[in-house]
Steps between C-alpha positions, in 0.01 A plus 500: 500500500368788289225572755754503779720749314198723432410490870857586592491795263169617649643478849808688388291780348279520808801529727653766275182708511412449867812394690451356843649702785796296625589485868749780577748386765739762637799406714599768757854467637622728786670433830264752666146373567367856512620564145327182381176605667526851358536366145195276542296791631596727211435239233143394432452162665204402285725501191800313639592201711801580722776270624745631764868425554724671758829383347654399172516135607131495594414658166693225319319230700163649402602517133615139507152395620304726268622652176185678379582855614418809296737735683765512773547812716849449643674707769864573421641532855449170684732314740692186394379519136420835343255565219760481223622156612142380542407616148807327353402169666138536390597548136725194504181295456367509144136490610544810721679723251175637359381639836568877514679636811459853634767597751390697809785712639547778755867576438643342181362739247827615354579429136739212577246333730222538246720352228586208731130442558415495131797273437357260760174491305285775649233664285466809719586671832269651765653721766401488869296652634294415191229704347175294521374612159835424338513158666147413387570627148825311452362178650195527273713556192734208557232256615295590193801442275562169669133402464501583128826315446353195669189526285709529184706202607188288553363611165830413332496154660145444379594618151790256499266221610250591227778513239623160615149357471464656155832347399390158625164538327675597176728197527196281564321646198807451283519138613131447424540662158801277431309188607202602288726568203659157536153344521392680182820394325430143606143525364633641173748213472221250563283667235786484250559135587129423461493678165809311385346174624192577294715556192689179569180304541358638177826416326495144633147456371595657169812294438431175682140445397448686174739293293362159605151636442605619154622151417181354643284728287704419189457127559128532565468719191666232286273238649187709442595599147613160375297265721315347200824435314718374783564133569394367843863467606562866413188610685609300803845663488347850494262406781793375711690821437198708603439287809863496611554871440171596668587292804845661531355848453247434775774375734712804428202735544435349842866546589484863386196563720689356797804706408289819485362419846853455635600833347219671687620336820861601420611139496548446126859372501517132593819336369529123520702211355430445129630235262609727215431280197149413623420868574618602152283226343192623688550850362576390145195270487271803519677661205553207265171544315580869456844410359348241266288772338831643367667160446749571780636220720545554877798307638576430864874421514530529879658197670323300773752572776434873542284639783417861583350688794223713348140613525295270272273767355773758453736253334224386266416861416868574426531206263168554325564871448844441347397195292188683378719787381733253330205350310362845426821623334584178314364474145266212419704187432799672658630193675499453877498680832731316740535517876839407647649531852852516641605478864717781634615598852186464707276582204363341184498708183222426253512599135194530272638516149313565175600544135269796445540855383733605781536852645702809429726661761244780547222249568720317750562824687124560531411141582464523877388862521180642645162336441369569153145468377613345175773278362633412154275282289608140456589336170132401456372838623464374859428778750639540852454720807863596557476386863646151465874565517461749785318228691771247409776726628310567823440131567861404423626772734273377780678164475839668530575432135611704202375525143677596177440471128724407209357581160594582143275618221373218274694240704284451807503573870604329822338608828717395796388516864612333823312319777628376841644151473424204730772236529383155398678339801287709737187367328612140541 
């Protein structure tokens, strides 16, 4: 389109500099053939193309067939329809109003007649018998004016066409810029999502695997340090703990790899029917050894009849993050961390309650804020990444649930979140 507009501009400039000579048609109207011939002889034939009419009606018929006339030389005194009447009828047509008319008259040269002629639309008068030089001069002037007006009109039309093309091109460019902007915004959103997914994945690894590994290392350390003193039954118990924990960590690591693959394929949310008590047990089993290091008991108080519709990995990550925090902020020998569940309208609300140090109102306000690179140390100086609760909130929201916290300093904390409920009758 740009090339076409440039070509149009070039053509426009070329025409402005070297205009083509348009065909100059002159209509001669007189009821006397001799007068018509005399006008043709006086005027230079090589510059004009003449059309003859011997009456007003004939002149109108010619103009109806062909409208491209540069000038009309019109006799005033004609039978049936005089020059004034003929001019009035000619100018009734919009397309003919731009053609100049010079009246040719032998008698009506008084002031009233001249005024009547100008009122009818005449541009000038020539008196019979006409002066050849005057006739040639006036015809040349008005045909030249007409030619230049026509040229200006064509140039104006071309300018309008070029402006219209420029307008369309501008609209097209604006549309392309808008589309490109939307594409870039989409890419930026994807990059942010990928970055957030990376943070989530790192947080899952940090919270869901580090704590079981810590318990595993502690158990293996006890076994290595006291292997010569331990009874065979004690050694067997430690070996079973190491084997069971290692096996569960490997299973969860494999699940995390699959989950990371699904994230890359944008298919990481896969809710399904889960038996709630069993799912809670699977999460707590990975954390029991960690809790035992601080003499804390993990209790699953969820009843057998509750079912939820949730993504397995996300639900496990929610539970393990919250339970890990409960262990982290409960002093050694501080009692138990209990998981309970209550059915509500279409949802099941779970509560993870501890008897730990609790939180102040200021800490509660900051709990689900932006990602932090650090978190408060636990009661045994445990470190954290600060990503866990942000991940928990995100996962709960993806399930259509809500999360809230009830806490009081030195009296413990209860994390409450909801998951979609499945009716037991629909399972049966």
